[in-house]
N, C-alpha and C positions, 0 to 999 in steps of 0.2 A: 369356856365354850357355852354356847347357845346348844341348849338340850331338843335335839328335834323330836316330836312327835309323831308316833305311827299310827297313821290314818289307814283300816284296811277300808275301798271304801271297793266290796264286793257284789257283783252281778245278783248272784242266787239270793231267797229269800232263806232265813232258817228255818229248820223245821227241827220236829221232834228227831229224828233219824240222825242228829250230829252226838248223841251220845253212842251209837249203836258201836260196837264193838268188832265187826266184821266189815270190810270193803264194800256198798252197796254204790260207789261211781258209775258202774255199768250201770245199772238202771236208772238212775239219776239222768246219765249221760242219752237213755234212747226214752227217756220220756214216759218211763213205769209208774205206775199207782201206787204208792205204800198201800199197805192194807191197816186200819185203825189199830188193829189191835198189835200192840205194843207189847215184845216180849221178854223175856227176866237179861236178855242181853243188851236189851236198850234198843233192839231192832225190830220195823214192822218185821210180825210173823210172816209175809211172803207181800210178791209183786206181782202188780197185772202188767203182764206186758203185748198189748195185743198188735204191737209193730211186731211181733215173732210169732206169736198165737193164729195172729186176723192177716198176715203177711199176704197184698193180692201180687199176682206174677207181674205186673204190669208197671207196679211202680217203684222209684226209689224211696227212701225212710233215711231221715238226719234228725235226730236231736227232739223225738216223736212227732215230726211233722212227713209229711204226704206230699212227693211230689210227682206230678205227670211225664212220661216221657218226651221228652227235648227241651225243657221245660231247666231256665237257668233261676240257682237258688237266690234269695234275699242275701247282699252284702255281710246284714247282721245275722244271718242262717250259716253261715259258715264254719268251718273248724279254724280257720283264724284269720285276721284282715290282710293276711298274704296269698289264701288262696280263692278261687273262682270255681264255682262247683255248680256241674248240670248234671243233669239225669238222661243218661244213653245206654243204650243197647252194649252193652259189653259180645269179648271173643264167645261166651257160652251161650247167645241168644240171652241175655239175662242181664235187667235192668241193674245200671252201677252208676256212681257219681264218680265224671268224668272231671279231673282236677288240676288247673295249671297255677304255678305258683308266682307272684312277682319277682323278677332279680333285682336286689338291691346290691348296686356300686354305689360306694362311697367312697371318697379318698380318704387316708387317712392322714390326720399331722399330729405330730408330737404337741404342739402346744394346745390345741383346742380339743374341747369336749363335745363329744358328738349328741344333738340332740334327738330324742325320742319322745313319743307320744302312743298314751292307749289306745288312738283311734287310726292309729296308720300303722303299714305293714314297715316300711323303710325308716332309714334317719327324715329327719323333717328341714334336720340344719344343722349348724354348728356354730359354737361360739369359741372365739380365737384371744392370745394373749391377754393383754389385761381386763378385757372385757368380759372375763372370766368371775373377777371380781364383786362383779354384779349381780352374780349368781346366789342364790341362796343356798346353802347345803343339807344333808339329810344325814344323820348318823345313825348307825344300824348295826348292830353286832362288833363294835370296834370299829367298822369300814366305815369312809365318809364317802360322801357320793355327789356329785355339784348336780344344783336344777337341771331336769331333762334328761338325767344320766338314766339307766337301767339298775333298777335293782336286783339281786339276787338273795330269796329270802328264805332259798333249799329246795332241793331235789324234790319233796316230800310236799311243798307250800301247797302247788297247785295253783299259782297265782303267778301272774305277767304284771310287774310294777315300775316305774319311774317315782324320781324322787321329782317333788313338784312345787311351787308357791302356793301359800294364803294369799288371800287377796283383799287381806288386811293391814298390808304393809307388814306384817312379818316379817322379819330374815331368819326364822326355822322354817325348815324345809318339813314338806308331809308326804310320807310315800304315800302312792295311789295307786291301787291295785284291781284286777279285771280277774278275774276266774278263767285258767286257761280250760279249754274245751278238750275233750280228750277225741280221739281223732281215729277211732279201731271202727266205726262203719265205713268207713271212705277205706281205710287201708286191711283191714281185717274181716271183713263183711265174709268173705269165705267161709273162714272156718265159723266165725257167730253163727251164719244160718246151718250151717253143719256141724251143730250140736256141742261147738268147742266151748270149754268152762276158760273163764276169763284168770289169766296171773297177774296177782301183783308181788312185786318186790317188798319186800319190810319197810321200804322207805317210798314207794313211789303212791301218787296221789291217783293217774288213769291205771289202767290194765297195762300190763310190761308186756305182755304175750297172748296167747290162746291156745289152749292144750287142747286136742282133737281126744277124741276116745280111743284107748288101746283095748284089742281083745283079753292082754292080760291085765284088765282093772280087777281088784277083787276088793271088794264092797265090807270097811269094816262097823258091826252094826253097830249105834248108837242105842240111847237108853228110851227111844220111839221104835225103834226098828220094827215094819210092820202094822205096825198103829194105825189103820187108814183113817184115823182122826184128825192126824197132823198131815200138813204138806207137804209135796214129794217133789224131787228133781230129777227128771229123766237127763242121764246122762251115757251116750250111746244104745245098746242095749241093758242098761241097767237102772233100774228106779228106786232111788236110796229117799228112805225117810228123814224128813228134816232130824237132823243131828247125824248120819252117819256121815262115816267118812269112805276116802279111801286107800286102802296100802299107801304109805310114802314111798315116791320113785324118787330113786339116788342117780342125780347124772353129773357129768362134769361142770354143767352150770351151777347146781346146786340141790336142793332137796324138796319136790314138789310134795306140797303139803294140800290136801284136796278133800272138800266136806262140801256137803248139802245144809248149809248153815241158814240163809235167805232163798228160799225156793221163788222162783222155779229154777235158777241155774247152780250148778255146780260152782264154787270160786276156789281156785288155787291160792297156797301162798309160797313164794321161790324165797327159802331161805337160806341163810349161806352154809355150804357142810364144811366143818370145822373138823370131823373129826376123819374124814375119809381122803381130805388132801392132801398129798405127796409133797 
């Protein structure tokens, strides 16, 4: 059996932050500017986020770009190729991104392979019966995919992928991918703009949720607590120095472990609670 080569064609450019041990996808999504100083964790010492610190009251923001009221976003700047976004006035008289999604209804046939393209939202066709034999195959982690099928690389991969054909006559498939876009600026903007901290699951690429400050949050001092030479995170009424954390919060969902690791935002990791589960 021919061996398929896994080619990950990603739209983002590799940077020094790839080695960072803390999640920074929320900063990358918002177009924040990383410090040129890399600390011992492999992360930028901090980020500069003008779309948070210098936000205009009559504009919409997405992926580091600014849009006027009434403006429709370009197709290549939306959260996915399924969405149409426009900058509108919301119910609270503040600008927000209004979204409309394409409804994909495609008939299923048991002897057909549904075909997908990375630049289309809905299926682009089917290949049925003996015609499937003309399709190349991709073999990934013990699973085989027909040319045109969507390939699942895992929840934490952060990529949308399809099995594709090399254009050199080869019968070996290649997995082509684009990086997924995090949609919190559209669907979680309220909590983002009200001081929320991005919450990541241990296996997630994008923030899973946003945690608003609580009145009973308590700082656990880190090694640089109170040292003004280190960057800080403001979380509700609390100011944390880089390296500070909050007392862990145990909920039915798991354990929230929040810290000021890469300012200016606190971030949280939602870990599974294997001790207190009954």
